[in-house]
N, C-alpha and C positions, 0 to 999 in steps of 0.2 A: 593572577587578577587582574594586571591592567592589560592583558592580551585579551579579555572576555569584553570589554569597554568598546563598543563601535561608535565611532562618530559619525552623525548622520547630519550631512550638508543641509538638509532641507529644514531640520529642526532648530540648527544655527541660525539660517536665514530667518524661521520664524521670529525667532526671540530678536535678532537683531531690529526687523522688521516693527515687531511690536514694540520694542522698546522708543525705534525711534518717533513711530505715530504716536504713542503715549507723551511723549516730550512735546510732540507739535502741539497736540491738543491742550496741553498743559497751557504752553505759553500764548496760545491764542485764547485759550478762556480768559489767562491773568491780564493780556493785553486789554480785553474786552471790559474789563472792570472786576470779574472775578478773581479776588485775591485769596491766599491762603489756602484750607483745607477745600472749599469751594472748586478750586483750578485744578486741584488733583480728583477731582471726584467726576469733572467733565469727561475725560479719558473714559475710566471705569462706565461711565452711561453709554456712549457710543459703542465701546468694545462689547457690551452686555447686549445691546439691543442688535447688533450685527450676528451675534454668536446665536440668539434667539431665533432671527429670521434665517440663519443658515440650518439650524436644526429643523424648523417648520418644513423648509423648503426638500430635507431629506425624506422627508415625510410624505409631502403632496407636493411633486413638482409642478402642477398646474395651480397652484393655491395663489393667488393674484394680489391679495392681501400681504402673503409671505414675501413674495417679490418686491412690492411696494416698499415695505418697511426693511427691506434687506438693502436696496438702491437709496433709501432716505439714508442709512445708518453709513453707508460705502462713500457717499456724496460727503460725507460730514467729514470722516477720516482722511478721504482724499484734500478734501476742501483746505483742512487745517494743514495737510502736509505741502500743499502750493501755496498758499499763503504766507507761510514762515519762511518761505523760499526765497523772500527779497522784493517779491510782487507787492505787498502790503505793508504800509508802514506801520509798525506794531505801537510807534509812541503815538500815532495819531488814527484810533481805528473808526471808522465812519459809524453813525448812528445805526444805519440798519443792521451793521454786523453784530453790534453790542445788543439790538432786539433780538436777532437770532439767537445768540449765544444765551439771552437772558431766557427766552422762551424755551430752550432745548429740554431743560429738564419734565416740564409736564409734555411735550410731544413725544419724548421718551417713553414715559410711562404709560402714556396712551397706547403706543404701539406695542410694549410688552406685555400689556394687558390683554389688548387683542389677539395677540400670538397664544397667547398661554390660554386663554377663554375659549378659543374658536375651534369649535369641533372639528375634528379629524373625517375626512371623508372612509367611510365604511365599506369595506371591500366585499362584494357579493359574493356569499358563500352558495357554491355549488351543492345540490342535492346530491347523495351518494349515488352512484349506479345501482340498478336494482340486478339481485344475485341472477345468474343463468340459472335458466331452468334445470331441472336435472334431465338428461338423458333417459329415455326411455328404457327399460331392460329390453335387451335383442332377446328374439324368440329363437329358441335352440330346438333344433329338429332332434326327436328321437326316434330313431328306426327301428330301436330294440324294442319298442312297446307296439302291440299289436293293437289293429283298429278293433274296436268294441261293434258287433252288430252287422248286420248286412250292409253291403255297399247300396247307397240309395241312389238310383239313376234318375237324370232331371226329367220332367213330362215335356212329349215336344211342343212345341209353341203354336197354337193354333194360327192358322192362315188366316189373315185378316179379309174381311168381304169385300168385294170391289164396290169402289163408292159408284153412288147411282149418278148417270150425267145431269147435272143440271141444266136447264132450260135455258137459252140466252136471254138476255135480259132486252126487253124490248123498250126503247129510249121514249119519254112522254112527251107529247108534242103539246106544247101551249096553244090553245086557240087561238090567239091574236096572231100566232106565227103561222099558223094554218091558214088563215083570212088572207093574210099577205102572199103566202105563197101561192094562195089560189089567182091572187090579182097577177102575179108575175107570171104564171101559166098562161092566165088568158090572154096576157100581152104576148107570150112566146107565141102561142097558137094564131092568134091574130098576124103576127108579122111574117111568121114563116109556115104556117097551115101545119105544123106537126104538134105533137103532144111535146110536153117537156120530159126531160129526162133527168134521171138521178144526177148525173155528173153536173149538167147544166145549171139545175138547181143550187146546187153546191156550191157551183162558182157564183153565182148571183147573190146569194143570201149569205153566202161567207159559212158555212155550218159544216157541222161532221158528217161525212159520207153514211151513216149508219141513220142518222136524223134525217138527212135527206131524203134517204130510201123510206124511210117511215112516211114521210109529207107526201110524197109521190104515191104512195101503196093508198094513201087515204082519197087524193085526188082521182085517181083512176077510175 
C-alpha cells in the first residue's frame, strides 16, 4: 500500500508556496485594519482571481483582459509576500495601502465577473471537403463480339477552292496633302529642273512610300 504512494516534489512545493502566500496576505490584510474573518477572506479572494484569470488564459492565449487580471492578482500576491518580509512596518501601515486593501473586494469582484461573462473566441469551423467524384467506369474491349453491319468508310474530303487574289488596297490621299505635295513638287522642279520622284517626296513630307507613290501618280 505504501509503495503505491508517490511523493510529487512539485505538489509539495505548491502546498508550501500556497500556505505561505495565504499567511502573508492574511497578515497584510490584518495589519491594514481588516480583522477577524475579513483578514482570512482576502487570501481566498486573491487566489480565486488568479485561478480564474489562468483558466481564461488556457482557453484564449491572446485575451488581453485575462492577462490584465492575471497580472493584477499576481502583483497583489507577490506584493503581500514582499511587504511582510520586513520592508513594511506592519505596525504602522500607510494610508494608501489601507485604501488598496479596503478597495480590493470590489476590484476582485469586477475582475471575476468580467472573466466569467466575457464571451470566448469561437474557432472557425471548416466546411467539409467535397466528396471525390467517382471515377468513370473503364471501357472494356470486347473482341469476341462481331461488328454488326457493313463497315462504313468516311467520305473523301472535298478540296478547298483557291481563294481569289484580293486587289491591292490603294491609299486614300487627302486633298490638302495633294495640294501641299504639288507645291513641294513645283519648288523641286524650279530648283532642279526635273520632276520630283517618289523617294524625294517621301523624304520631304515624311509619309509612307505607298502614299508618296500615289501622290506622285496624281501629280504626273
